[in-house]
C-alpha positions as CSV (number, residue, x, y, z in Angstrom):
1,M,70.9,72.5,91.0
2,R,69.1,72.2,87.5
3,K,66.2,73.9,88.8
4,L,68.3,76.8,90.1
5,K,69.9,77.0,86.6
6,K,66.8,77.4,85.0
7,I,65.4,80.1,86.9
8,F,68.8,81.7,86.7
9,L,68.5,81.5,83.0
10,L,64.9,82.7,82.9
11,F,66.1,85.6,84.6
12,L,68.9,86.2,82.2
13,V,67.0,86.4,79.3
14,I,64.5,88.4,80.8
15,F,67.2,91.0,81.7
16,L,68.7,91.2,78.3
17,I,65.6,91.8,76.8
18,S,65.2,94.8,78.9
19,T,66.7,98.5,78.0
20,S,68.5,99.3,81.0
21,T,71.7,100.7,80.9
22,I,72.4,99.1,84.2
23,A,72.8,95.2,84.3
24,T,72.2,93.8,88.1
25,I,72.4,89.8,88.2
26,F,72.5,87.7,91.3
27,L,74.7,84.5,91.4
28,F,74.1,81.7,93.9
29,A,77.7,81.2,95.3
30,Q,76.5,78.3,97.4
31,E,73.9,76.1,96.0
32,Q,72.1,73.7,97.9
33,V,72.2,70.3,96.7
34,E,69.5,68.0,98.2
35,Q,70.3,64.3,98.9
36,P,67.6,62.3,100.5
37,E,69.4,60.9,103.6
38,L,70.6,64.3,103.9
39,A,67.2,66.0,103.7
40,E,65.8,63.8,106.2
41,E,68.5,64.0,108.7
42,E,68.1,68.0,108.3
43,S,64.3,67.7,108.8
44,V,64.9,65.7,112.0
45,Q,67.4,68.6,113.3
46,G,65.2,71.2,112.1
47,E,68.4,72.8,110.3
48,E,68.5,74.3,107.0
49,Q,71.6,75.3,104.9
50,E,70.8,78.9,103.6
51,E,72.4,80.1,100.1
52,S,74.8,83.1,99.8
53,V,74.1,85.5,97.0
54,V,76.4,87.5,95.4
55,E,74.9,90.5,93.6
56,L,77.0,92.0,90.4
57,T,76.0,95.3,88.7
58,A,77.8,96.7,85.7
59,D,77.2,99.0,82.7
60,Q,77.0,96.2,80.4
61,V,76.9,92.4,80.7
62,N,77.1,89.6,77.7
63,Y,76.2,86.0,78.0
64,D,78.1,83.4,76.2
65,K,75.6,80.4,76.3
66,E,78.0,77.9,75.1
67,N,80.7,78.5,77.5
68,D,78.3,79.1,80.3
69,L,80.2,82.7,80.6
70,M,78.8,86.2,81.8
71,V,81.3,89.3,81.1
72,F,80.5,92.2,82.8
73,V,82.2,95.5,81.7
74,G,82.0,99.2,83.1
75,N,81.7,99.8,86.8
76,V,81.5,96.4,87.8
77,V,80.5,96.2,91.5
78,I,80.4,92.5,93.4
79,I,79.1,92.3,96.8
80,Q,79.3,89.0,99.1
81,E,78.1,89.4,102.7
82,N,80.4,92.1,103.8
83,T,83.1,91.8,101.0
84,T,82.9,94.6,98.0
85,L,84.8,94.2,94.7
86,T,84.9,96.9,92.3
87,A,87.0,96.6,88.6
88,N,86.5,97.6,85.1
89,Q,85.8,94.2,84.0
90,A,85.1,90.8,85.3
91,S,83.8,87.5,83.8
92,F,82.3,84.6,85.4
93,N,81.4,81.0,85.1
94,V,77.9,80.8,85.7
95,D,78.2,77.0,86.9
96,T,81.3,76.9,89.0
97,K,80.8,80.5,90.2
98,I,84.9,81.4,89.5
99,G,85.6,84.6,88.0
100,Q,88.6,86.7,86.4
101,I,88.5,90.5,87.5
102,S,90.5,92.8,85.9
103,E,91.5,96.4,85.7
104,N,91.6,98.7,89.0
105,V,90.6,95.8,91.0
106,K,90.2,96.5,94.4
107,L,88.4,94.4,97.5
108,V,87.2,96.4,100.7
109,Q,86.2,94.1,103.7
110,E,85.7,96.1,106.8
111,D,89.3,96.9,108.1
112,I,91.2,95.4,105.0
113,T,91.4,97.4,101.4
114,I,93.3,95.4,98.6
115,T,94.1,96.7,95.3
116,G,95.9,95.1,92.5
117,E,96.0,94.6,88.7
118,K,93.9,91.2,88.3
119,L,92.1,88.9,90.4
120,E,90.8,85.4,90.6
121,A,87.8,85.2,92.6
122,F,86.3,81.6,93.9
123,L,82.7,82.9,95.0
124,N,81.8,79.4,96.9
125,D,85.0,79.2,98.8
126,K,85.1,83.1,99.4
127,R,88.8,82.8,98.2
128,Y,90.2,85.8,96.0
129,I,93.7,85.8,94.5
130,F,95.2,89.1,93.6
131,E,98.2,89.2,91.1
132,N,100.7,91.7,90.0
133,Q,101.8,95.2,92.0
134,V,99.3,93.7,94.8
135,E,98.7,96.3,97.7
136,L,97.0,95.8,101.2
137,I,96.0,98.2,103.8
138,Q,95.2,96.6,107.3
139,E,93.4,99.2,109.9
140,R,95.1,98.7,113.2
141,E,95.3,100.1,116.5
142,D,98.3,99.9,119.0
143,N,97.7,99.4,122.7
144,Q,97.4,103.2,123.3
145,E,94.5,103.1,120.3
146,E,96.5,105.2,118.3
147,P,96.5,104.0,114.5
148,D,99.0,101.4,113.7
149,N,98.2,100.5,110.2
150,M,100.1,97.7,108.3
151,K,101.1,97.9,104.3
152,W,101.7,94.6,102.8
153,Q,103.0,94.5,99.1
154,C,103.7,91.5,97.1
155,Q,103.3,90.1,93.8
156,R,100.6,87.4,94.5
157,L,98.3,87.6,97.5
158,E,95.7,84.7,98.4
159,I,92.8,85.6,100.9
160,F,89.7,83.9,102.4
161,T,87.4,86.4,103.3
162,D,85.6,84.2,105.8
163,T,88.4,84.0,108.3
164,K,90.6,87.0,106.8
165,N,93.6,84.4,106.3
166,M,96.3,85.2,104.0
167,T,99.2,83.9,102.1
168,A,101.7,86.6,100.1
169,T,104.3,85.5,98.0
170,G,106.9,87.3,95.8
171,E,109.0,89.9,97.1
172,V,106.9,90.6,100.1
173,V,107.3,93.9,101.8
174,I,105.1,94.6,105.5
175,T,105.4,97.9,106.7
176,K,104.3,99.0,110.6
177,K,104.9,101.9,112.4
178,D,107.8,100.4,114.1
179,Y,108.9,98.0,111.5
180,I,109.8,97.1,108.1
181,I,109.8,93.4,107.3
182,T,110.8,91.8,104.0
183,A,110.5,88.2,102.5
184,Q,109.6,85.5,99.8
185,E,106.6,84.4,101.5
186,A,104.1,85.5,104.4
187,I,101.3,83.7,105.8
188,Y,98.9,85.6,108.2
189,N,96.7,83.8,110.5
190,D,94.2,86.6,111.9
191,A,92.8,84.4,114.9
192,E,96.5,84.2,116.3
193,D,97.3,87.7,115.2
194,K,100.6,86.4,113.8
195,I,102.8,86.3,110.5
196,S,105.1,83.4,109.4
197,L,108.0,84.4,107.1
198,T,109.9,82.2,104.8
199,G,112.8,83.0,102.6
200,K,115.5,86.0,102.9
201,V,113.7,87.1,106.1
202,K,114.5,90.8,107.4
203,I,113.2,92.5,110.0
204,E,114.2,96.2,110.5
205,E,113.5,98.1,113.7
206,I,113.0,101.6,112.5
207,A,113.4,103.6,116.0
208,N,116.2,101.8,117.4
209,N,118.2,101.3,113.9
210,R,118.2,97.8,114.6
211,Q,117.8,94.6,111.9
212,I,117.9,90.7,112.2
213,S,117.7,88.5,109.4
214,G,117.6,84.5,109.2
215,D,115.6,81.6,107.1
216,K,112.4,82.0,108.9
217,A,110.4,84.2,111.3
218,V,107.3,84.5,113.6
219,F,106.0,87.8,114.2
220,Y,103.3,88.2,116.9
221,I,101.8,91.5,115.8
222,G,99.8,92.3,119.0
223,E,102.6,91.6,121.2
224,D,105.7,92.8,119.3
225,K,107.2,89.5,119.6
226,L,109.6,88.1,117.2
227,E,111.0,84.6,116.9
228,V,113.8,84.2,114.1
229,T,115.4,80.7,113.2
230,G,118.3,79.7,110.8
231,N,121.1,81.2,109.9
232,V,120.5,84.6,112.2
233,K,122.1,87.6,111.8
234,S,121.6,90.7,113.7
235,S,122.8,94.1,114.0
236,I,123.0,96.9,116.4
237,V,124.4,100.4,116.1
238,L,126.1,101.5,119.2
239,D,126.1,105.2,120.6
């Protein structure tokens, strides 16, 4: 780790001397720490752990050596594998790889787009926490392969980009072609394609003018199946 850090600082010094108007920095998001026993075991198995490299570009970068902090300003672009972040400003602790990102924050990963006012990024864990006026668009298709996107709105959203699992809190509103769902917390499991909802849960089925509420609910998205428990209330408009 010390060797990597020395290499990184040497690269930084060379970079700061240059007159380029665009800053390009590479951060190692997962550093490989060699331990004698572990290295021996890996050599026997013939397996090697690869480092995940994060690329950052911006108009300007400032380095605070005392606090081991890098601040990127203007047209910030952060790329980690299949995830791209854009913003106007970002600051990262070089050692912990934890960053604070603000101003026009946007994350794009395959079928997911997230925007918010500010973001805390944990690069080693591929974990991102958005706050304030968060909106997520998830591109989906129904059984007839017609567009059936989902929009999430909340005050705080945590997502792990390797699994796409996420937790939304604070005035959560989820809209889908046939439904409007509100709750205080919504936990999405990508592998099971379901949302677990808690706190003042209400689901409105738009086409049939029906609604159901309760303390908790589980929504199986692909199956359009709903389970509601605790103080359940339902209403149906008669013809």
